[in-house]
N, C-alpha and C positions, 0 to 999 in steps of 0.2 A: 731378567726378561726369559720367559719360558717361551719354546719356539714348538709348533706342535704340526706334525704333519699330515698334509689332507690331502686324501686321495685325488687324483686328478680327474676321476673319470673316465680314463681310456683304458679299452678293455681288449688284450692279445686274444686273435681270433687263433684257434682249434685247429688245425688243420690236416686230416689226415691222408696220408697218401695214398695212392690211385688203386697200389696193387693191392696194397691192407682193406681200402674197403672194399675193394671187388673180391679178394679170401671174407669179409664178413657177410655179404650180399650173398655170396655162395654159399656157406655156410648155414646163414639163415632160409634160405631157400631148401637147400636140401633139408634139413629138420622138420620145415613146415611141413614140405611133400610126405615125409616118411610119418610123422604125426595126421596129417588127412588119410594114409594109406591105411593104417593101422585101425581109424577111430571109424571112416567112412567108408572103406571098398574092402578090407579084408572081411569076407567070409563065403564060403563054400565054394565055387568054382572059381574065384580069383584070388585064392588064399594061396601064397608063397612058402606057405607050410604044411602041405598038403589035408589032411582029411580032419587034424585036430581042430578043435575050436578054442583053445587056450587063451589065445590072444584078443577073442571076438569075444568070449566071457571076460575078459577082464577090461577088457571097453565097452562092456553091453551099457550099463548107465550113460555110460558119456554119449551113444550113440542116439540114445532116444532123446538124452537131451540139446542135441545139435541136430534134431529132426532126421536124422538118416532113417530110412527103411530099414528094417532088420528083420520081420518074422513075415 
């Protein structure tokens, strides 16, 4: 007689430790704010990199796509 193993349908929950979850949250927020700054805010007087417009020109089309004023 052949026996077969049938899954019981029980799942093991994946638990992320609190400190690791906090690090992921902090990293995600920091990266999001950095992207938001470079795409939405870095222009002219508020530029961290002075008068050069390299970052602005790099993300210029993304600014318009996301409806940030640019000109």
